[in-house]
C-alpha positions, 0 to 999 in steps of 0.5 A: 499499500502506498503512503497516499493510499494509507492516508486516504484509508485513515480518513473518515468515509464520506457519508450522506448528509441529512438535514436537521429534523425528525424522520419517522421512516428513515431506514436503519441502514441509512440512519447508521450511514449518514453524517452525524455523531451518535451516542455510541460514537460519543461514548468512545470519547469517555474512555478513549481518545479522539484518535480512537474515534477517528479510527473507528470511522473506517472500521466495519462493525459486523454484528455479533450473534448477541446484536442480531438476537437483540435486533430480532427481539426489538423487531418482534416486540416493537414492529412484529409486522416487519419481522420477516423484513428485518430478520431471517431464520437460517435453516438447520444445516450440516456445517461439517460438509461443503454443501452445508457451508456453501448453503450457509454462505448463500443464505447470508448473501441472500438475506443481506441487511437482515439480522440472522438467527437460528431456529433455536434463537426464534424460540428464544425471541418469541419467549422474550417478546411474550415476556415483555408484552405480559409485563403489566408496565412494559406491555402498556409503555410499548402500546402507543409509541413511535418506533425507531424514528431518527432525530438529527440536530445541530449541537452548538456550544452553550458557553456565552464567551465562546465566539467560535461558532462551533457546531456539530451534527448529532443524531439519535434513534430512540427505540420508542417514543411514547405518545401518551407519556413524556418518556422515551423507552429503550428495550434492552436484552441482557443476561441479568435483569436484576436491579444490581445486575442492570445497574452495573450494565448502566454504568459499564455501558454508559446507558445514562449518557445515551439517555442524556443525549437522546432526551436532548435530541428529542427536546430539540426537535420542535416538530416532534414535540408539537406532533406528539403533544408534549412540552418536553420529554423528561423520563427515560425508561428501560424495559429489560428482558432476560435472554435466558430462561424464564426470560423475565422482564423488568422496568427501570426509570433513570433517576434525575441524579443519574440522568444529570451524571449522564449529562456531565459525561455527554458534555465532556464527550462533546468537548473531546469531540471538538478538540478532536476535530480542531486539533487533528484527532489527538491520542494519548498525551506525549509527556511522561505521566506520574502513576497514581494507583487507586486506593484499593491498591494499598491493601497488603497481600498475604502470601 
């Protein structure tokens, strides 16, 4: 590879621009391929550098089996009428033979763009969807919603002393926007839906940061608020269903304190995004840094 080709490969791929606004029928692939920074991208900046984020622009993110199962559950719960368009169920194949391997390749190629699951997965998806619908609160929350719509808006710095006019296109795609309540609903599949287990998941995966960004995006969109009849959306609710039997469902509302913490992380990520855009996507500091071990490291070990 030539130096010119290497430089070109390192540049972010050109993506189509979508104007700021609310798009109720934008296909998922078009959303992910469009210009704008998503919460998953901004969350990289909490633990990593702008250089890491830039590198991710050129990465291909093939969905894992867990991600495809999650997509299938989302479709079955929120848009069952579109399930066959969103998901393909692979027949049982003998992958020990060349013929079976070829059939698998052909099946995946014929269902490009769909989530691929097994027949055993389909049984699991049906059980998980039934659990969500049967839950007394979750079943109500998903009854009258706008599903998988996309919101784009221009973030502008709120610092009154900042005269640089910095702005960045941001985008979110809430699982469900309630019509009857000022709440966004996020459907999550997990291996541990207990209170303690899911609190760890929120912290580890920064779900509260995504929630802060989602609420800001929705509340920036006046046509959305006007059509749905709310002054503002103030609540973020997780509907959580376990991916193992007995496939239990639980519901959690993000607390005001946790939402405020999410806003802090979200704003800091935006500051790092700006730093990346304006300073050639820096990586780790180049100076020598003094170590600083956490408090628990001072505990003595007995051997």
